[in-house]
N, C-alpha and C positions, 0 to 999 in steps of 0.2 A: 501626432508623435507614434515613428514606428517603433517595434519593439527591439530589443538588445539581444540578441540569439547568442553572442560571444558566451564560449565555455570558458568561464572562469573561475574564481573560489568566489561564494558567495559569502559576506560574510552579515552575520544577524540569524543567523539557523535557531531556529526556537531548540530548546532542551525538551527534545521529543524522537522519538523511533520511526524514522524513516525507511518506510518498508520498499526497497526500488526493485522493480525489472531491469537488470541488466541485458534483456534481449539474449539472442539464442548463441550467441559465442563472438560474431564480428562485433570488434569494439567501439565501430563505429554506430552499431544499430542500439546502443541506448539513448534514449529521449534528452533531450537538452536536459532538461528538468534535472532529470535524474543523472545526468553528468554532475551537474553542477552542485548538486546535493552532496555526490561523490567527491567532488574535489574539497568539500567543505567541511564533513564532518569529522565530529573532534574521535571517534569512535569507526571504524571500517569492521563490520561483521560480516564473512564472506561464504556463501556455499564453492568451497575450492574446488571440489570436484568437478565444478559445472560452470563457473565463471571464469573468464578470460584474465589471467594474470595482467597482462597488458592494461586492460582496464582498472584493477585493482592499483595499478603502478601509480594512477593520476590522483591519488589518495595525497592530501598535502603530508609534507612532511613530519608534522608535527603529531599528525593523527596515528590513533592505537588501532592497530589491523591485525585484527585475529581472524584463524578461518575457524570454520563451524563443525567441520566434518566429523572430528574427533567428540565433539559435547552431545548430552541430550539435552531435552528440551529444557529441563529448569536451569541446567548450567547457562543457557545461552539465554534466556531470561532474565536471570538473575545478574548476569554482564550488562546488558541492556539497561534493565532496570537502575542499577547502582549508579549508572553513568548521566541519566536521566537525573536521579537525584542531585547528582554532584554539579548539576547543571551545561552536563556537556550532551551536543548533538549528536545522534546514532544513525549510519547507513547500514540497515540488514537489506545487502545486497543478495538477490536470489535471480535462479537463472529464469530466463525467458520471459512470462507474464507471470506475478506471482499467485495471480487470484485462479491458476488453471495447474492443479496437482502441486503446487507450492508450498504446502502446511502450514499457511499462514494463521488459518483459524483458532488454531491450539495456542501460538503465539499470543495474538492478539486477546484471546481470552484472560490470559494469566496477566499480561499487561493491564489489561483494563481493571483485574482484580488486586492490582498493585495501585491503580490510579496514575499509572504512564500513559501519556498522550503517545497517539501512532499515526501516521500518513501513510497511504499507499502510493505508490508512484507509479503506475503499469508500466509494462514494455511491450519487445515486440516478441508475441509467443513464438515457438518451435514449428507450430502449425504451419502459422504464414510465411514464416522464413523458408521452408521445406516448399510451400507451392511456389514462393517468388523463384528458388534456385532451380524448380523443375518448369517455370515458364508456366504454370497454370494457370486455372482460374476455377473454383472449385464450386462457383454457381453458376450455371448454365443454362442460357435461357433455354425453356423447351426440352431441357436433359435432367437435371436438377436444380432446385431453388434452395436447397437444406444440406446444413453440414451438421452432422453427429460429432464431437467432440469426446471421446471415451477410452477405453481401457479393458482388454480381456480380463478374465479373470482367473487369479491367481492365488499366490498365499494371501494377499488380502482382498476379501471378498467384496461383491458388488451389492447394491439392494436389487431384491426379488425382480422387481419391475425395470430394472434395467441390464438385464441380461442380453449378451451380445447377439444372440439369436435373433429376440424380441426385437432390438434396435436396428437388426440389418435387415429386418420386414419390410424395411420404409425403401430399399433400395433407392438409397441417397448419396451423397457423398459423406462414407466415414473416415475420420482422423483418428487413430488408434496412438497414442501415448503408453508407453511401460510395456510394450508387447512383445518385442522380437524374439522373445526367448518362447512366447505362446504361439507360435505360427502356424502348427497343426492345429492348434484348436480354434485359432480364429479362422484355419479353413473349413474346419469342421463346420461351426456355426454359421457361415455365412451359407455355405453349400447347402446345410438345412434351412435355410432361411430362403432360398430358391436363387439363389445367386448364379449366373453362370459360369463354368470353369474359367471361361475367356476373360471375364471381367479384369479390367485393366488395374494394376497395382501398383506403385510408387514407393519406395522405401530410401530414405533421407537419413545417413548417420551424420550426427555432429554437425548440422546444417550451418553454415557460413564460416565453420572452421575451416583453418588453411586443409587439413588432412580431412576434409567432408568427403562420403560415398554418396553414391548414387546407385539405386539398383530399380528398374523398372523390368516388370515381369506380368504374371498373370497370377490369379486366385488359385489356381490348381500348383503353380511351381514356386510359390511364393516362400515355401519351408526349404526347398530345394535350393532356392537360387539366395535366400540367407545364409546359409551352411555357404555356399560356396564362394559366399564374401565375407565368410567371416564376422558377421554382424550378428552380436549379440545383446546391445544396448544403446543407450544413448541416441535410439532410434525414432524416427516417427515414418508410421504407415499411413500412406493415404489409398484408400481403395473405392472404385465407381468409375462410371463411364465418364466424367469429369476429368480422369486421370490418362485418358486417352490422348497418345501425342499424335495421333492422327490429326486431332481435331483443329490443328493449326492449319491445317491442310484445307481444310472446307470451310464454305459461309452459308453455313445452314442454321448457323445458333444466332442470329441476331436479336439485340435487347429491342424495346419497345423507346427506349431513352433518346437514342437516336436515330428512329425511325422519322424520316422526313413525313409521311404521312400522319404519324402520330400525334396529336396535340397536348401539351403540357401548359404550365404556369410560365413558362419563359420563352416559348414558340409556337407558335400556330401550325398546323400539320396541315399538306396539301392532298387532294387527292390523288391517288392511284393513276400514273398518267402524264401527270403536269408536270 
């Protein structure tokens, strides 16, 4: 029996909190499960500064729809908990994937203290949406096989062992969230870690939204180019040689997966020259 992936209102949602990743902006980039929950929930509480209103408009007509930007943590949890106690289902809608800089742990802690059930529905993170619109692979064979997801230290500190200079010392692909206003600091830390001034950097503001901006630059020119583009927020910074746009003109970084000489569980390789 094939699964039915039709987007429709699902009856019988359990009275609990569904923490839903809405994706990066394009309303079609929510998962099927997330979209069905959104269409079915009795209460929709969403991050209004980041989640597309077109997506929220798909909530059922009888749903209570609330914006979270003007609420503190306790207010949000109180509203969600009351709804569940009353037997209603809640869609707590976050941008991107809620597991990365989603501030969901603090919500889960308070919900658990109240005995309120919750479930996390993953979404498409802005880091992967940005890579997609750039036409980039972040893990390139023989170039880099590691991606570090982090942010520059600003008003909110980072753990001592996670200073940007130390992370950059690995010379892999680095994805920086929440760091557009700290570009000078980013450059200083990367240069101190031994990165070359001409290292490729790409910045995507509001990835997959109609007003999306893309800036391709180098490490040394990052601050100036961000200023010129007027980018100060809602931007993903991707740095490393995997972001070199010239890679698509080369044939030097093939994987072993499709190498005809490479044997794996589904195909026997042939000797070179055969």
